[in-house]
C-alpha positions as CSV (number, residue, x, y, z in Angstrom):
1,M,-85.4,22.4,-43.4
2,E,-83.7,23.6,-40.6
3,E,-83.5,20.4,-39.1
4,N,-81.5,19.0,-42.5
5,I,-79.2,22.3,-42.5
6,N,-78.1,21.6,-38.6
7,A,-77.8,17.7,-39.1
8,L,-75.4,18.5,-41.9
9,D,-73.4,21.4,-40.3
10,E,-73.0,19.0,-37.1
11,I,-71.8,16.2,-39.4
12,H,-69.5,18.6,-41.4
13,K,-68.1,19.9,-38.9
14,G,-67.0,16.5,-37.3
15,A,-65.7,14.7,-40.6
16,C,-63.2,18.1,-41.0
17,M,-62.3,17.6,-37.2
18,G,-61.6,13.9,-37.9
19,M,-59.4,15.2,-41.0
20,D,-57.7,17.7,-38.8
21,A,-56.9,14.9,-36.1
22,I,-55.5,12.5,-38.2
23,H,-53.7,14.9,-40.4
24,F,-52.0,16.3,-37.1
25,V,-51.3,12.9,-35.7
26,L,-49.9,11.6,-38.9
27,E,-46.5,12.4,-38.8
28,K,-46.3,11.0,-35.5
29,V,-47.2,7.5,-36.4
30,E,-44.1,5.4,-36.6
31,D,-46.3,1.9,-37.4
32,N,-46.5,1.7,-41.3
33,K,-49.5,-0.4,-41.0
34,L,-51.6,2.6,-38.6
35,K,-50.5,4.6,-41.3
36,E,-52.5,3.1,-43.7
37,V,-55.4,2.7,-41.4
38,L,-55.5,6.3,-40.7
39,D,-55.1,7.5,-44.7
40,K,-58.1,5.0,-45.3
41,E,-60.3,7.1,-42.5
42,Y,-59.1,10.3,-43.5
43,N,-60.3,9.7,-47.0
44,D,-63.6,8.1,-45.3
45,Y,-64.0,11.3,-43.7
46,K,-63.4,13.5,-46.7
47,S,-66.1,11.7,-48.8
48,V,-68.4,12.2,-46.0
49,K,-67.3,16.0,-46.2
50,E,-67.6,16.1,-50.5
51,K,-71.1,14.6,-50.2
52,I,-72.0,17.0,-47.8
53,D,-70.8,19.6,-49.6
54,E,-72.3,18.6,-53.0
55,I,-75.7,18.4,-51.6
56,Y,-75.5,21.4,-49.1
57,P,-76.9,24.0,-51.7
58,K,-80.4,21.6,-52.2
59,Y,-80.9,23.4,-48.1
60,N,-79.3,26.5,-47.7
61,D,-77.1,29.1,-49.7
62,G,-74.0,29.1,-47.7
63,K,-71.4,26.5,-46.8
64,P,-71.6,23.7,-44.5
65,H,-70.1,24.7,-41.1
66,E,-66.2,23.8,-40.2
67,T,-64.4,23.8,-37.7
68,N,-62.8,27.3,-36.5
69,M,-59.5,28.0,-35.9
70,M,-59.9,27.8,-32.2
71,N,-60.6,24.6,-32.2
72,K,-58.2,23.3,-34.9
73,A,-55.8,25.0,-32.8
74,M,-57.4,23.5,-29.4
75,T,-57.1,20.1,-30.8
76,W,-53.6,20.5,-32.4
77,Y,-52.2,21.7,-28.9
78,G,-54.0,18.7,-27.4
79,I,-52.4,16.4,-29.5
80,E,-49.2,17.6,-29.2
81,M,-49.4,18.0,-25.1
82,K,-50.7,14.2,-25.1
83,T,-48.0,13.0,-27.6
84,L,-45.1,14.8,-25.8
85,V,-44.0,11.9,-24.0
86,D,-45.4,8.5,-25.4
87,K,-45.7,8.6,-29.5
88,S,-47.0,5.1,-29.5
89,S,-49.5,3.6,-31.7
90,S,-51.4,2.5,-28.7
91,K,-51.4,6.5,-27.3
92,I,-52.6,7.7,-31.3
93,A,-55.0,5.0,-31.3
94,E,-56.6,6.0,-27.6
95,L,-56.8,9.9,-28.8
96,L,-58.1,8.9,-32.1
97,L,-60.8,6.7,-30.4
98,N,-62.0,9.6,-28.1
99,G,-62.5,11.7,-31.1
100,V,-64.0,8.9,-33.2
101,N,-66.4,8.0,-29.8
102,M,-67.7,11.9,-29.7
103,G,-68.3,11.4,-33.6
104,I,-70.6,8.8,-32.7
105,I,-72.4,10.3,-30.2
106,E,-73.0,13.6,-31.9
107,G,-73.9,11.4,-35.1
108,K,-77.0,9.4,-33.1
109,K,-78.1,12.3,-31.5
110,V,-78.3,13.8,-35.4
111,L,-80.2,10.8,-36.6
112,N,-82.9,10.4,-33.3
113,N,-84.5,13.5,-35.4
114,K,-87.3,12.0,-37.4
115,N,-87.6,15.6,-39.3
116,I,-84.8,15.0,-41.3
117,D,-84.6,14.0,-45.0
118,K,-83.3,10.5,-46.5
119,E,-80.4,11.6,-48.2
120,V,-79.1,13.6,-45.0
121,K,-79.7,10.6,-42.9
122,D,-78.0,8.6,-45.5
123,I,-74.9,10.3,-45.0
124,I,-75.1,10.6,-41.5
125,D,-75.7,6.8,-41.1
126,K,-72.4,6.3,-43.2
127,Y,-70.6,8.8,-40.8
128,V,-71.7,6.8,-37.8
129,S,-71.4,3.5,-39.8
130,M,-67.5,4.4,-41.0
131,Q,-66.8,5.4,-37.2
132,E,-68.2,2.4,-35.7
133,V,-65.9,0.3,-37.6
134,S,-62.8,2.6,-36.8
135,V,-63.8,1.9,-33.2
136,E,-62.9,-1.8,-33.9
137,V,-59.9,-1.2,-36.0
138,L,-58.3,1.1,-33.5
139,K,-58.9,-1.0,-30.5
140,E,-56.5,-3.3,-32.3
141,Y,-53.9,-1.0,-31.6
142,L,-54.4,-0.2,-27.8
């Protein structure tokens, strides 16, 4: 049971961080096609987050972990500093790719836990697959 809660918490935090990062960069994006890509990715993260919110009560009375204010502030600050002189689609894709790769690594680590329920594993599989697709799409903007 504990493994399911930890897995859901980790992926929920990752989805929230993805949503935050996209939210923070979206105003800097000038390329309309990239904006469409990021809107879709935002909605994909939101879908994962909502699915976790839906099943979490089966495993825990509380709410899934989200990114704390310090992590949100650090994400925002990092994006602001790294796009201060370069707001190109290439730079934005690079920043997002760094986060997506961290999400893939974390998702794969969680999947290596053999003691998670199938429905939890399915959500994590969706999360990792979604991010693997994101890598391929964002590479086009480098």
